Jmol script that loads the backbone (N, CA, C; Angstrom):
load data "model"
ATOM      1  N   MET A   1     -16.845  22.043  -8.380  1.00  0.00           N
ATOM      2  CA  MET A   1     -16.155  21.596  -7.186  1.00  0.00           C
ATOM      3  C   MET A   1     -15.342  20.331  -7.514  1.00  0.00           C
ATOM      4  N   LYS A   2     -14.120  20.279  -7.040  1.00  0.00           N
ATOM      5  CA  LYS A   2     -13.277  19.147  -7.278  1.00  0.00           C
ATOM      6  C   LYS A   2     -13.691  17.964  -6.390  1.00  0.00           C
ATOM      7  N   ARG A   3     -13.744  16.802  -6.977  1.00  0.00           N
ATOM      8  CA  ARG A   3     -14.145  15.568  -6.266  1.00  0.00           C
ATOM      9  C   ARG A   3     -13.025  15.179  -5.297  1.00  0.00           C
ATOM     10  N   GLN A   4     -13.406  14.870  -4.096  1.00  0.00           N
ATOM     11  CA  GLN A   4     -12.437  14.408  -3.111  1.00  0.00           C
ATOM     12  C   GLN A   4     -11.995  12.988  -3.437  1.00  0.00           C
ATOM     13  N   GLN A   5     -10.755  12.674  -3.170  1.00  0.00           N
ATOM     14  CA  GLN A   5     -10.195  11.359  -3.439  1.00  0.00           C
ATOM     15  C   GLN A   5      -9.648  10.766  -2.139  1.00  0.00           C
ATOM     16  N   PRO A   6     -10.523  10.166  -1.322  1.00  0.00           N
ATOM     17  CA  PRO A   6     -10.045   9.718   0.004  1.00  0.00           C
ATOM     18  C   PRO A   6      -8.984   8.624  -0.097  1.00  0.00           C
ATOM     19  N   GLU A   7      -8.979   7.818  -1.150  1.00  0.00           N
ATOM     20  CA  GLU A   7      -7.914   6.790  -1.262  1.00  0.00           C
ATOM     21  C   GLU A   7      -6.560   7.413  -1.424  1.00  0.00           C
ATOM     22  N   ARG A   8      -6.497   8.524  -2.202  1.00  0.00           N
ATOM     23  CA  ARG A   8      -5.228   9.224  -2.353  1.00  0.00           C
ATOM     24  C   ARG A   8      -4.792   9.827  -1.031  1.00  0.00           C
ATOM     25  N   ALA A   9      -5.724  10.352  -0.270  1.00  0.00           N
ATOM     26  CA  ALA A   9      -5.396  10.907   1.058  1.00  0.00           C
ATOM     27  C   ALA A   9      -4.833   9.811   1.953  1.00  0.00           C
ATOM     28  N   GLU A  10      -5.428   8.627   1.930  1.00  0.00           N
ATOM     29  CA  GLU A  10      -4.936   7.484   2.718  1.00  0.00           C
ATOM     30  C   GLU A  10      -3.535   7.126   2.245  1.00  0.00           C
ATOM     31  N   GLN A  11      -3.317   7.078   0.954  1.00  0.00           N
ATOM     32  CA  GLN A  11      -2.018   6.724   0.431  1.00  0.00           C
ATOM     33  C   GLN A  11      -0.970   7.734   0.858  1.00  0.00           C
ATOM     34  N   ARG A  12      -1.267   9.030   0.789  1.00  0.00           N
ATOM     35  CA  ARG A  12      -0.324  10.077   1.272  1.00  0.00           C
ATOM     36  C   ARG A  12       0.017   9.868   2.753  1.00  0.00           C
ATOM     37  N   ALA A  13      -1.014   9.512   3.560  1.00  0.00           N
ATOM     38  CA  ALA A  13      -0.770   9.315   4.993  1.00  0.00           C
ATOM     39  C   ALA A  13       0.106   8.075   5.228  1.00  0.00           C
ATOM     40  N   ILE A  14      -0.110   7.031   4.446  1.00  0.00           N
ATOM     41  CA  ILE A  14       0.695   5.819   4.564  1.00  0.00           C
ATOM     42  C   ILE A  14       2.155   6.161   4.234  1.00  0.00           C
ATOM     43  N   LEU A  15       2.356   6.962   3.187  1.00  0.00           N
ATOM     44  CA  LEU A  15       3.741   7.302   2.776  1.00  0.00           C
ATOM     45  C   LEU A  15       4.440   8.190   3.818  1.00  0.00           C
ATOM     46  N   GLU A  16       3.677   8.874   4.661  1.00  0.00           N
ATOM     47  CA  GLU A  16       4.274   9.653   5.752  1.00  0.00           C
ATOM     48  C   GLU A  16       4.652   8.765   6.923  1.00  0.00           C
ATOM     49  N   VAL A  17       3.952   7.653   7.116  1.00  0.00           N
ATOM     50  CA  VAL A  17       4.211   6.740   8.233  1.00  0.00           C
ATOM     51  C   VAL A  17       5.368   5.821   7.951  1.00  0.00           C
ATOM     52  N   LEU A  18       5.496   5.282   6.756  1.00  0.00           N
ATOM     53  CA  LEU A  18       6.525   4.266   6.478  1.00  0.00           C
ATOM     54  C   LEU A  18       7.937   4.725   6.796  1.00  0.00           C
ATOM     55  N   PRO A  19       8.342   5.944   6.457  1.00  0.00           N
ATOM     56  CA  PRO A  19       9.711   6.367   6.797  1.00  0.00           C
ATOM     57  C   PRO A  19       9.982   6.421   8.328  1.00  0.00           C
ATOM     58  N   LEU A  20       8.925   6.543   9.114  1.00  0.00           N
ATOM     59  CA  LEU A  20       9.104   6.608  10.552  1.00  0.00           C
ATOM     60  C   LEU A  20       9.692   5.335  11.129  1.00  0.00           C
ATOM     61  N   VAL A  21       9.556   4.210  10.403  1.00  0.00           N
ATOM     62  CA  VAL A  21      10.112   2.932  10.846  1.00  0.00           C
ATOM     63  C   VAL A  21      11.290   2.507   9.978  1.00  0.00           C
ATOM     64  N   GLY A  22      11.780   3.444   9.150  1.00  0.00           N
ATOM     65  CA  GLY A  22      12.941   3.157   8.285  1.00  0.00           C
ATOM     66  C   GLY A  22      12.599   2.388   7.019  1.00  0.00           C
ATOM     67  N   ALA A  23      11.354   2.362   6.637  1.00  0.00           N
ATOM     68  CA  ALA A  23      10.949   1.611   5.424  1.00  0.00           C
ATOM     69  C   ALA A  23      11.353   2.388   4.170  1.00  0.00           C
ATOM     70  N   GLU A  24      11.649   1.632   3.127  1.00  0.00           N
ATOM     71  CA  GLU A  24      11.802   2.171   1.788  1.00  0.00           C
ATOM     72  C   GLU A  24      10.539   1.780   1.044  1.00  0.00           C
ATOM     73  N   TRP A  25      10.053   2.675   0.163  1.00  0.00           N
ATOM     74  CA  TRP A  25       8.791   2.418  -0.526  1.00  0.00           C
ATOM     75  C   TRP A  25       8.826   2.938  -1.935  1.00  0.00           C
ATOM     76  N   TRP A  26       7.942   2.349  -2.760  1.00  0.00           N
ATOM     77  CA  TRP A  26       7.767   2.799  -4.131  1.00  0.00           C
ATOM     78  C   TRP A  26       6.261   2.834  -4.406  1.00  0.00           C
ATOM     79  N   VAL A  27       5.842   3.862  -5.073  1.00  0.00           N
ATOM     80  CA  VAL A  27       4.414   3.994  -5.484  1.00  0.00           C
ATOM     81  C   VAL A  27       4.338   3.503  -6.915  1.00  0.00           C
ATOM     82  N   LEU A  28       3.428   2.619  -7.205  1.00  0.00           N
ATOM     83  CA  LEU A  28       3.253   2.099  -8.531  1.00  0.00           C
ATOM     84  C   LEU A  28       2.217   2.894  -9.300  1.00  0.00           C
ATOM     85  N   GLY A  29       2.529   3.225 -10.522  1.00  0.00           N
ATOM     86  CA  GLY A  29       1.573   3.931 -11.358  1.00  0.00           C
ATOM     87  C   GLY A  29       1.741   5.442 -11.285  1.00  0.00           C
ATOM     88  N   THR A  30       1.003   6.095 -12.098  1.00  0.00           N
ATOM     89  CA  THR A  30       1.037   7.549 -12.193  1.00  0.00           C
ATOM     90  C   THR A  30      -0.310   8.044 -12.647  1.00  0.00           C
ATOM     91  N   VAL A  31      -0.594   9.267 -12.374  1.00  0.00           N
ATOM     92  CA  VAL A  31      -1.848   9.872 -12.828  1.00  0.00           C
ATOM     93  C   VAL A  31      -1.543  10.697 -14.068  1.00  0.00           C
ATOM     94  N   ARG A  32      -2.338  10.531 -15.104  1.00  0.00           N
ATOM     95  CA  ARG A  32      -2.154  11.267 -16.347  1.00  0.00           C
ATOM     96  C   ARG A  32      -2.913  12.583 -16.332  1.00  0.00           C
ATOM     97  N   LYS A  33      -2.460  13.521 -17.162  1.00  0.00           N
ATOM     98  CA  LYS A  33      -3.163  14.776 -17.298  1.00  0.00           C
ATOM     99  C   LYS A  33      -4.525  14.548 -17.919  1.00  0.00           C
ATOM    100  N   ARG A  34      -5.430  15.426 -17.629  1.00  0.00           N
ATOM    101  CA  ARG A  34      -6.793  15.348 -18.192  1.00  0.00           C
ATOM    102  C   ARG A  34      -6.711  15.317 -19.711  1.00  0.00           C
ATOM    103  N   GLY A  35      -7.498  14.458 -20.307  1.00  0.00           N
ATOM    104  CA  GLY A  35      -7.489  14.317 -21.762  1.00  0.00           C
ATOM    105  C   GLY A  35      -6.605  13.176 -22.233  1.00  0.00           C
ATOM    106  N   ASP A  36      -5.638  12.800 -21.430  1.00  0.00           N
ATOM    107  CA  ASP A  36      -4.806  11.660 -21.756  1.00  0.00           C
ATOM    108  C   ASP A  36      -5.508  10.407 -21.243  1.00  0.00           C
ATOM    109  N   TYR A  37      -4.906   9.261 -21.427  1.00  0.00           N
ATOM    110  CA  TYR A  37      -5.480   7.997 -20.902  1.00  0.00           C
ATOM    111  C   TYR A  37      -5.675   8.148 -19.410  1.00  0.00           C
ATOM    112  N   GLN A  38      -6.882   7.872 -18.946  1.00  0.00           N
ATOM    113  CA  GLN A  38      -7.195   8.003 -17.506  1.00  0.00           C
ATOM    114  C   GLN A  38      -6.944   6.711 -16.784  1.00  0.00           C
ATOM    115  N   GLY A  39      -5.746   6.457 -16.436  1.00  0.00           N
ATOM    116  CA  GLY A  39      -5.397   5.250 -15.702  1.00  0.00           C
ATOM    117  C   GLY A  39      -3.924   5.290 -15.346  1.00  0.00           C
ATOM    118  N   THR A  40      -3.433   4.221 -14.785  1.00  0.00           N
ATOM    119  CA  THR A  40      -2.058   4.178 -14.322  1.00  0.00           C
ATOM    120  C   THR A  40      -1.136   3.478 -15.297  1.00  0.00           C
ATOM    121  N   CYS A  41      -1.694   2.819 -16.323  1.00  0.00           N
ATOM    122  CA  CYS A  41      -0.888   2.020 -17.262  1.00  0.00           C
ATOM    123  C   CYS A  41      -0.225   0.841 -16.548  1.00  0.00           C
ATOM    124  N   GLN A  42      -0.720   0.426 -15.437  1.00  0.00           N
ATOM    125  CA  GLN A  42      -0.220  -0.766 -14.722  1.00  0.00           C
ATOM    126  C   GLN A  42      -1.144  -1.941 -14.972  1.00  0.00           C
ATOM    127  N   THR A  43      -0.641  -3.114 -14.760  1.00  0.00           N
ATOM    128  CA  THR A  43      -1.497  -4.295 -14.867  1.00  0.00           C
ATOM    129  C   THR A  43      -2.636  -4.201 -13.852  1.00  0.00           C
ATOM    130  N   PRO A  44      -3.846  -4.419 -14.272  1.00  0.00           N
ATOM    131  CA  PRO A  44      -4.999  -4.357 -13.334  1.00  0.00           C
ATOM    132  C   PRO A  44      -4.747  -5.257 -12.126  1.00  0.00           C
ATOM    133  N   GLY A  45      -5.035  -4.746 -10.950  1.00  0.00           N
ATOM    134  CA  GLY A  45      -4.899  -5.529  -9.729  1.00  0.00           C
ATOM    135  C   GLY A  45      -3.644  -5.267  -8.931  1.00  0.00           C
ATOM    136  N   ILE A  46      -2.611  -4.711  -9.581  1.00  0.00           N
ATOM    137  CA  ILE A  46      -1.354  -4.478  -8.859  1.00  0.00           C
ATOM    138  C   ILE A  46      -1.596  -3.483  -7.738  1.00  0.00           C
ATOM    139  N   CYS A  47      -0.876  -3.666  -6.647  1.00  0.00           N
ATOM    140  CA  CYS A  47      -1.079  -2.841  -5.458  1.00  0.00           C
ATOM    141  C   CYS A  47      -0.589  -1.399  -5.712  1.00  0.00           C
ATOM    142  N   ASP A  48      -0.941  -0.499  -4.791  1.00  0.00           N
ATOM    143  CA  ASP A  48      -0.561   0.914  -4.868  1.00  0.00           C
ATOM    144  C   ASP A  48       0.879   1.195  -4.418  1.00  0.00           C
ATOM    145  N   ILE A  49       1.296   0.493  -3.363  1.00  0.00           N
ATOM    146  CA  ILE A  49       2.585   0.752  -2.752  1.00  0.00           C
ATOM    147  C   ILE A  49       3.311  -0.538  -2.467  1.00  0.00           C
ATOM    148  N   VAL A  50       4.587  -0.579  -2.774  1.00  0.00           N
ATOM    149  CA  VAL A  50       5.502  -1.693  -2.407  1.00  0.00           C
ATOM    150  C   VAL A  50       6.444  -1.118  -1.398  1.00  0.00           C
ATOM    151  N   ALA A  51       6.578  -1.792  -0.252  1.00  0.00           N
ATOM    152  CA  ALA A  51       7.516  -1.284   0.774  1.00  0.00           C
ATOM    153  C   ALA A  51       8.346  -2.427   1.355  1.00  0.00           C
ATOM    154  N   PHE A  52       9.556  -2.063   1.753  1.00  0.00           N
ATOM    155  CA  PHE A  52      10.462  -2.940   2.471  1.00  0.00           C
ATOM    156  C   PHE A  52      10.572  -2.358   3.871  1.00  0.00           C
ATOM    157  N   VAL A  53      10.043  -3.088   4.847  1.00  0.00           N
ATOM    158  CA  VAL A  53       9.968  -2.594   6.217  1.00  0.00           C
ATOM    159  C   VAL A  53      10.975  -3.365   7.079  1.00  0.00           C
ATOM    160  N   PRO A  54      11.876  -2.671   7.757  1.00  0.00           N
ATOM    161  CA  PRO A  54      12.848  -3.362   8.609  1.00  0.00           C
ATOM    162  C   PRO A  54      12.123  -4.160   9.696  1.00  0.00           C
ATOM    163  N   ARG A  55      12.678  -5.327   9.983  1.00  0.00           N
ATOM    164  CA  ARG A  55      12.151  -6.127  11.099  1.00  0.00           C
ATOM    165  C   ARG A  55      12.745  -5.570  12.414  1.00  0.00           C
ATOM    166  N   VAL A  56      11.946  -5.526  13.413  1.00  0.00           N
ATOM    167  CA  VAL A  56      12.351  -4.931  14.680  1.00  0.00           C
ATOM    168  C   VAL A  56      13.521  -5.699  15.321  1.00  0.00           C
ATOM    169  N   ASN A  57      13.444  -7.018  15.337  1.00  0.00           N
ATOM    170  CA  ASN A  57      14.454  -7.798  16.034  1.00  0.00           C
ATOM    171  C   ASN A  57      15.530  -8.373  15.160  1.00  0.00           C
ATOM    172  N   ALA A  58      15.596  -7.996  13.918  1.00  0.00           N
ATOM    173  CA  ALA A  58      16.627  -8.500  13.009  1.00  0.00           C
ATOM    174  C   ALA A  58      16.989  -7.357  12.051  1.00  0.00           C
ATOM    175  N   ARG A  59      17.907  -6.515  12.450  1.00  0.00           N
ATOM    176  CA  ARG A  59      18.232  -5.300  11.704  1.00  0.00           C
ATOM    177  C   ARG A  59      18.606  -5.538  10.256  1.00  0.00           C
ATOM    178  N   ALA A  60      19.228  -6.656   9.967  1.00  0.00           N
ATOM    179  CA  ALA A  60      19.737  -6.891   8.608  1.00  0.00           C
ATOM    180  C   ALA A  60      18.651  -7.315   7.632  1.00  0.00           C
ATOM    181  N   TRP A  61      17.473  -7.609   8.126  1.00  0.00           N
ATOM    182  CA  TRP A  61      16.432  -8.148   7.251  1.00  0.00           C
ATOM    183  C   TRP A  61      15.234  -7.215   7.214  1.00  0.00           C
ATOM    184  N   SER A  62      14.641  -7.127   6.059  1.00  0.00           N
ATOM    185  CA  SER A  62      13.422  -6.377   5.867  1.00  0.00           C
ATOM    186  C   SER A  62      12.271  -7.288   5.464  1.00  0.00           C
ATOM    187  N   GLU A  63      11.074  -6.830   5.642  1.00  0.00           N
ATOM    188  CA  GLU A  63       9.886  -7.572   5.239  1.00  0.00           C
ATOM    189  C   GLU A  63       9.233  -6.851   4.085  1.00  0.00           C
ATOM    190  N   LEU A  64       8.919  -7.581   3.010  1.00  0.00           N
ATOM    191  CA  LEU A  64       8.247  -7.034   1.864  1.00  0.00           C
ATOM    192  C   LEU A  64       6.767  -6.980   2.131  1.00  0.00           C
ATOM    193  N   VAL A  65       6.168  -5.840   1.875  1.00  0.00           N
ATOM    194  CA  VAL A  65       4.720  -5.670   2.055  1.00  0.00           C
ATOM    195  C   VAL A  65       4.137  -4.929   0.870  1.00  0.00           C
ATOM    196  N   MET A  66       3.048  -5.471   0.371  1.00  0.00           N
ATOM    197  CA  MET A  66       2.299  -4.840  -0.707  1.00  0.00           C
ATOM    198  C   MET A  66       1.094  -4.142  -0.058  1.00  0.00           C
ATOM    199  N   ILE A  67       0.856  -2.899  -0.422  1.00  0.00           N
ATOM    200  CA  ILE A  67      -0.228  -2.134   0.232  1.00  0.00           C
ATOM    201  C   ILE A  67      -1.207  -1.614  -0.843  1.00  0.00           C
ATOM    202  N   GLU A  68      -2.450  -2.035  -0.640  1.00  0.00           N
ATOM    203  CA  GLU A  68      -3.556  -1.519  -1.496  1.00  0.00           C
ATOM    204  C   GLU A  68      -4.300  -0.492  -0.640  1.00  0.00           C
ATOM    205  N   GLY A  69      -4.070   0.761  -0.952  1.00  0.00           N
ATOM    206  CA  GLY A  69      -4.720   1.832  -0.202  1.00  0.00           C
ATOM    207  C   GLY A  69      -6.210   1.891  -0.511  1.00  0.00           C
ATOM    208  N   LYS A  70      -7.011   1.866   0.519  1.00  0.00           N
ATOM    209  CA  LYS A  70      -8.465   1.964   0.358  1.00  0.00           C
ATOM    210  C   LYS A  70      -9.009   2.923   1.383  1.00  0.00           C
ATOM    211  N   ALA A  71      -9.958   3.704   0.966  1.00  0.00           N
ATOM    212  CA  ALA A  71     -10.718   4.566   1.901  1.00  0.00           C
ATOM    213  C   ALA A  71     -11.653   3.689   2.689  1.00  0.00           C
ATOM    214  N   PRO A  72     -12.175   4.155   3.819  1.00  0.00           N
ATOM    215  CA  PRO A  72     -13.137   3.357   4.568  1.00  0.00           C
ATOM    216  C   PRO A  72     -14.304   2.948   3.698  1.00  0.00           C
ATOM    217  N   GLY A  73     -14.636   1.657   3.728  1.00  0.00           N
ATOM    218  CA  GLY A  73     -15.716   1.124   2.917  1.00  0.00           C
ATOM    219  C   GLY A  73     -15.288   0.710   1.517  1.00  0.00           C
ATOM    220  N   GLY A  74     -14.008   1.000   1.148  1.00  0.00           N
ATOM    221  CA  GLY A  74     -13.548   0.602  -0.179  1.00  0.00           C
ATOM    222  C   GLY A  74     -13.415  -0.911  -0.298  1.00  0.00           C
ATOM    223  N   ARG A  75     -13.616  -1.387  -1.512  1.00  0.00           N
ATOM    224  CA  ARG A  75     -13.567  -2.837  -1.770  1.00  0.00           C
ATOM    225  C   ARG A  75     -12.539  -3.155  -2.835  1.00  0.00           C
ATOM    226  N   LEU A  76     -12.033  -4.393  -2.809  1.00  0.00           N
ATOM    227  CA  LEU A  76     -11.103  -4.846  -3.804  1.00  0.00           C
ATOM    228  C   LEU A  76     -11.855  -5.213  -5.077  1.00  0.00           C
ATOM    229  N   SER A  77     -11.267  -4.886  -6.215  1.00  0.00           N
ATOM    230  CA  SER A  77     -11.813  -5.346  -7.507  1.00  0.00           C
ATOM    231  C   SER A  77     -11.451  -6.809  -7.665  1.00  0.00           C
ATOM    232  N   PRO A  78     -12.070  -7.520  -8.616  1.00  0.00           N
ATOM    233  CA  PRO A  78     -11.692  -8.881  -8.865  1.00  0.00           C
ATOM    234  C   PRO A  78     -10.196  -9.073  -9.179  1.00  0.00           C
ATOM    235  N   ALA A  79      -9.615  -8.137  -9.945  1.00  0.00           N
ATOM    236  CA  ALA A  79      -8.169  -8.214 -10.264  1.00  0.00           C
ATOM    237  C   ALA A  79      -7.337  -7.994  -8.994  1.00  0.00           C
ATOM    238  N   GLN A  80      -7.760  -7.098  -8.126  1.00  0.00           N
ATOM    239  CA  GLN A  80      -7.059  -6.884  -6.869  1.00  0.00           C
ATOM    240  C   GLN A  80      -7.126  -8.105  -5.964  1.00  0.00           C
ATOM    241  N   LYS A  81      -8.252  -8.761  -5.968  1.00  0.00           N
ATOM    242  CA  LYS A  81      -8.399  -9.994  -5.173  1.00  0.00           C
ATOM    243  C   LYS A  81      -7.453 -11.077  -5.671  1.00  0.00           C
ATOM    244  N   ARG A  82      -7.285 -11.173  -7.010  1.00  0.00           N
ATOM    245  CA  ARG A  82      -6.370 -12.179  -7.557  1.00  0.00           C
ATOM    246  C   ARG A  82      -4.927 -11.841  -7.162  1.00  0.00           C
ATOM    247  N   PHE A  83      -4.572 -10.554  -7.217  1.00  0.00           N
ATOM    248  CA  PHE A  83      -3.214 -10.154  -6.803  1.00  0.00           C
ATOM    249  C   PHE A  83      -2.977 -10.473  -5.323  1.00  0.00           C
ATOM    250  N   LYS A  84      -3.958 -10.159  -4.491  1.00  0.00           N
ATOM    251  CA  LYS A  84      -3.811 -10.462  -3.050  1.00  0.00           C
ATOM    252  C   LYS A  84      -3.634 -11.964  -2.826  1.00  0.00           C
ATOM    253  N   ALA A  85      -4.411 -12.796  -3.541  1.00  0.00           N
ATOM    254  CA  ALA A  85      -4.292 -14.247  -3.442  1.00  0.00           C
ATOM    255  C   ALA A  85      -2.913 -14.721  -3.875  1.00  0.00           C
ATOM    256  N   ALA A  86      -2.368 -14.133  -4.961  1.00  0.00           N
ATOM    257  CA  ALA A  86      -1.043 -14.503  -5.393  1.00  0.00           C
ATOM    258  C   ALA A  86       0.005 -14.134  -4.347  1.00  0.00           C
ATOM    259  N   CYS A  87      -0.153 -12.986  -3.714  1.00  0.00           N
ATOM    260  CA  CYS A  87       0.740 -12.591  -2.625  1.00  0.00           C
ATOM    261  C   CYS A  87       0.666 -13.588  -1.484  1.00  0.00           C
ATOM    262  N   ASN A  88      -0.540 -13.968  -1.118  1.00  0.00           N
ATOM    263  CA  ASN A  88      -0.726 -14.938  -0.028  1.00  0.00           C
ATOM    264  C   ASN A  88      -0.057 -16.261  -0.339  1.00  0.00           C
ATOM    265  N   ARG A  89      -0.212 -16.744  -1.568  1.00  0.00           N
ATOM    266  CA  ARG A  89       0.437 -18.017  -1.983  1.00  0.00           C
ATOM    267  C   ARG A  89       1.941 -17.919  -1.908  1.00  0.00           C
ATOM    268  N   ALA A  90       2.493 -16.742  -2.169  1.00  0.00           N
ATOM    269  CA  ALA A  90       3.928 -16.543  -2.170  1.00  0.00           C
ATOM    270  C   ALA A  90       4.462 -16.132  -0.801  1.00  0.00           C
ATOM    271  N   ASP A  91       3.585 -16.091   0.203  1.00  0.00           N
ATOM    272  CA  ASP A  91       3.961 -15.694   1.551  1.00  0.00           C
ATOM    273  C   ASP A  91       4.504 -14.270   1.612  1.00  0.00           C
ATOM    274  N   VAL A  92       3.837 -13.378   0.817  1.00  0.00           N
ATOM    275  CA  VAL A  92       4.177 -11.972   0.784  1.00  0.00           C
ATOM    276  C   VAL A  92       3.043 -11.222   1.477  1.00  0.00           C
ATOM    277  N   GLU A  93       3.361 -10.360   2.435  1.00  0.00           N
ATOM    278  CA  GLU A  93       2.369  -9.575   3.119  1.00  0.00           C
ATOM    279  C   GLU A  93       1.602  -8.697   2.137  1.00  0.00           C
ATOM    280  N   HIS A  94       0.311  -8.610   2.293  1.00  0.00           N
ATOM    281  CA  HIS A  94      -0.525  -7.766   1.462  1.00  0.00           C
ATOM    282  C   HIS A  94      -1.562  -7.105   2.366  1.00  0.00           C
ATOM    283  N   LEU A  95      -1.469  -5.780   2.500  1.00  0.00           N
ATOM    284  CA  LEU A  95      -2.402  -5.038   3.358  1.00  0.00           C
ATOM    285  C   LEU A  95      -3.409  -4.305   2.501  1.00  0.00           C
ATOM    286  N   VAL A  96      -4.646  -4.264   3.003  1.00  0.00           N
ATOM    287  CA  VAL A  96      -5.701  -3.525   2.325  1.00  0.00           C
ATOM    288  C   VAL A  96      -6.282  -2.565   3.335  1.00  0.00           C
ATOM    289  N   GLY A  97      -6.302  -1.276   3.016  1.00  0.00           N
ATOM    290  CA  GLY A  97      -6.901  -0.290   3.897  1.00  0.00           C
ATOM    291  C   GLY A  97      -6.124   1.023   3.881  1.00  0.00           C
ATOM    292  N   GLY A  98      -6.381   1.804   4.856  1.00  0.00           N
ATOM    293  CA  GLY A  98      -5.745   3.106   4.961  1.00  0.00           C
ATOM    294  C   GLY A  98      -4.609   3.090   5.972  1.00  0.00           C
ATOM    295  N   VAL A  99      -4.270   4.288   6.409  1.00  0.00           N
ATOM    296  CA  VAL A  99      -3.139   4.415   7.314  1.00  0.00           C
ATOM    297  C   VAL A  99      -3.362   3.666   8.618  1.00  0.00           C
ATOM    298  N   ASP A 100      -4.613   3.547   9.082  1.00  0.00           N
ATOM    299  CA  ASP A 100      -4.873   2.810  10.320  1.00  0.00           C
ATOM    300  C   ASP A 100      -4.507   1.326  10.176  1.00  0.00           C
ATOM    301  N   ALA A 101      -4.769   0.756   9.026  1.00  0.00           N
ATOM    302  CA  ALA A 101      -4.404  -0.666   8.781  1.00  0.00           C
ATOM    303  C   ALA A 101      -2.890  -0.845   8.780  1.00  0.00           C
ATOM    304  N   VAL A 102      -2.190   0.127   8.194  1.00  0.00           N
ATOM    305  CA  VAL A 102      -0.746   0.047   8.154  1.00  0.00           C
ATOM    306  C   VAL A 102      -0.159   0.201   9.550  1.00  0.00           C
ATOM    307  N   LEU A 103      -0.659   1.173  10.306  1.00  0.00           N
ATOM    308  CA  LEU A 103      -0.195   1.374  11.680  1.00  0.00           C
ATOM    309  C   LEU A 103      -0.443   0.133  12.516  1.00  0.00           C
ATOM    310  N   ALA A 104      -1.591  -0.478  12.411  1.00  0.00           N
ATOM    311  CA  ALA A 104      -1.896  -1.697  13.159  1.00  0.00           C
ATOM    312  C   ALA A 104      -0.914  -2.818  12.793  1.00  0.00           C
ATOM    313  N   TRP A 105      -0.618  -2.980  11.523  1.00  0.00           N
ATOM    314  CA  TRP A 105       0.315  -4.020  11.051  1.00  0.00           C
ATOM    315  C   TRP A 105       1.708  -3.728  11.597  1.00  0.00           C
ATOM    316  N   LEU A 106       2.160  -2.449  11.549  1.00  0.00           N
ATOM    317  CA  LEU A 106       3.462  -2.122  12.090  1.00  0.00           C
ATOM    318  C   LEU A 106       3.555  -2.363  13.588  1.00  0.00           C
ATOM    319  N   ARG A 107       2.545  -1.979  14.303  1.00  0.00           N
ATOM    320  CA  ARG A 107       2.525  -2.178  15.757  1.00  0.00           C
ATOM    321  C   ARG A 107       2.537  -3.647  16.109  1.00  0.00           C
ATOM    322  N   ALA A 108       1.820  -4.453  15.351  1.00  0.00           N
ATOM    323  CA  ALA A 108       1.792  -5.923  15.586  1.00  0.00           C
ATOM    324  C   ALA A 108       3.166  -6.558  15.405  1.00  0.00           C
ATOM    325  N   ARG A 109       4.028  -5.888  14.674  1.00  0.00           N
ATOM    326  CA  ARG A 109       5.402  -6.367  14.480  1.00  0.00           C
ATOM    327  C   ARG A 109       6.440  -5.705  15.380  1.00  0.00           C
ATOM    328  N   GLY A 110       5.945  -4.905  16.335  1.00  0.00           N
ATOM    329  CA  GLY A 110       6.826  -4.305  17.325  1.00  0.00           C
ATOM    330  C   GLY A 110       7.328  -2.927  17.044  1.00  0.00           C
ATOM    331  N   HIS A 111       6.881  -2.332  15.955  1.00  0.00           N
ATOM    332  CA  HIS A 111       7.285  -0.938  15.660  1.00  0.00           C
ATOM    333  C   HIS A 111       6.540   0.008  16.587  1.00  0.00           C
ATOM    334  N   ARG A 112       7.179   1.064  17.010  1.00  0.00           N
ATOM    335  CA  ARG A 112       6.566   2.050  17.896  1.00  0.00           C
ATOM    336  C   ARG A 112       6.176   3.260  17.049  1.00  0.00           C
ATOM    337  N   VAL A 113       4.979   3.245  16.556  1.00  0.00           N
ATOM    338  CA  VAL A 113       4.467   4.359  15.736  1.00  0.00           C
ATOM    339  C   VAL A 113       3.089   4.747  16.251  1.00  0.00           C
TER     340      VAL A 113
END
end "model"
wireframe off; spacefill off
backbone 0.3
color backbone group
């Protein structure tokens, strides 16, 4: 039986929501075929998704948000915590969670999703 990957399911759901508000997004990393290196070849701690989300009341400007997709109960690794802290110091939004966390963040900024 194939192991379920709830974090990937959350990431797919997030990628379906972002275009609804006109966001542009990029997924970082890739999955390798079995037998090859089992990882993303990215620097440890880097987020899963980078998105530019239009601001509701200022059409010409977007907000940069880094998204670390996590299934319910998922935790940040030490490297992910350092990346989040670096984002916070740079005043860059960093979300951790699934599609519900992204929807809550979008709604708090006035998006109707």
